[in-house]
N, C-alpha and C positions, 0 to 999 in steps of 0.2 A: 622783655616783650619780643615775640617772634616777628621777624621781618616780613614774613609772608602771610600775616594775619588777614589782610584785605584781599588776598587772592583766593578765589573759590577753587575747590578741587576740580580737576579736569573733567571728571564725570559729570558733576553738577553743572559746570559751565557749558558743556556740549550737549547736555540732555535734550534741549529743545531742537537743536540741529540734528541730533541723532534720530529723534522721533520723526522729524520731517523726512529724513533720508529713508527711514524704514517704511514710512507711509508711501513714499515715492517708489521704492523698490517693490512693495506689495502691489501697488497699482500697475506698475510695468509688468510684473509677473502675471497678474490676473489678466491683463490685456494680451500678453503673449500666449498664455494658456487658452484663453477664451477665443482668441482670434481663429478664424477659419483658415486652415492651411489648405491651399489648393491641392486636390488629389489628382494626380495624373489620370487621364482617362483613355480608354480605347475607343475607336470609332464604334458607334452603335450599329446593331444589326437592323438597319432601317430599310435597306433596299437589297434584300438577299438575291433577288433575280439578277440585278445589275452586277452584284458581287460574284454571282455564279458564272455569268458570262465572262467576266474578267478572269476568274480562276480557270475556266476551261481554256480560254485563249492562251493563258500563261502556263498552263499545266501545273498549277499549284493547288494545294488544298485550302479550305477555309477552316479556320480555327474559331470556334464560338465559345466564349466564356458565359455561362449562365450564372448570374450572380443575384444577390439581394442587397438592398441599401443597408449600410451599416454593418455589413458582414466583414469582420476583420480578416478571416481566412481568404475571402474574395479579394480584398485589398492586397494581401500578401502575394497571391497568385498573379494578380494584375501587375503589381509593381515589380516584383522580382523575376517573373518568368515571361509573361505575355507582352509587356511593353518592350523589353529588350528583343524578344522574338520579332515583334512588329517593325523593329528598326534595323535589325542586322542584315547584312548582305545587300545585294542589289534588289531594287524593288520588283524586278521581273522574276526573281528566283525565290523570294520569301513568301510564306503563306499569307493569305489575307486574314487578319485577326480582327474579330468583331466581338461585341459584348451585348448580351440581352438580359435585361432585368426581368427575372422570372416571376416577379410579382406585378409587373406593369401591364396596364390595359392600353397603354399608348399605342397608336397605330403604327404598323410597319408593313412592309410588303415582303411576302414569302418568296421562295424560290420559283414558284409558278406565277408570280405577280399577284397572288391572292392577298386580300386584306387579312391581317393577322395582328398579333401583339406578342410581347415577350412572354406573357403568361400562357397564351395559346401555343406558341412555339415550344416552350418547355413541356407543356402537356402533350403535344404531338410527338415529342421525342421521349416521353415518359421520364423526364428529368424531375427528380424529387429532392435532390441534395444541392446545396450551394456551398462552395462553388462546384460546378461541373464543367469540364472542358471537353468539347466534342470536336472531332475533325471530320469534315464532310467534303464531298466533291462538289462540283459546280451545280449539280442538280439537287443537292441536299441529302444524298445517300451517305450513310455512315461509312467511314473508311477504316476505323479502328474502334475498339471498345472505348466508351467514355471514361474519362479520368475524373473520378468523384472525390470530393473532399479537399482539404487544404494540406499544406506542407507541415505535418506534425512530426515527421521523422527525419527531415533534412534530405530526403531522397526524391523530392518532387521533380527536380530538374532531370534526373535519370528516368523517372516515370514518363515525363513529358517527351523526352527524347525518344523513348521506346514507342510511344503512341504516334509521334510524328514519323518515325521510320516505318512503322506499320502502314501508316496512311500513304506515304510516298511510294511504298512498294505496291500498295493496292492501286494507286493511280497509274503506276508503270505497267501493271498487269491487271487490266480491268476485270477479267473473269474472277479474280481472287477477291474482289470487293465483297464486303459484307452487304447483304441485300436489304438491310434495315433502312427504311425510308420513313419520313414523317408520315404520320397517319393523316389522311385527308378528312 
């Protein structure tokens, strides 16, 4: 007669405990996956006239990200390029970085203190692609060609640097500015 006859196999003895552990792990995983992760955000383009006055006084450009809710390319541009840009250097030397939801009808104030919205602002600049990054002066005049689309080639940082260099050059040499301004 075997000595271990009354001992259940380890698997059978631990099956109820294993099932509880698996259920707990599944619940934790579902909670972790389903939990809303806070997405870092940029200041909204809500008071462009005030931002424009600040930009003129500081001699810096305004960078505007035109985005759409749920746009993964917009999130990548925001997180990897514009949030760091908004934080680097001294506050008096870095550009003002703002975001406008190009589908939103929420009220904002434009560069001339006019009532507007993200949707109207995007239409005024003829923005049709999200994300689009525009660099403007304190009056809303375009300083460099818009940067359209997301980072699909890994070169977005270089493209953004080029746009910012062009914008800073245009600010330093006002007659060289692009004359495009928002349509009234």
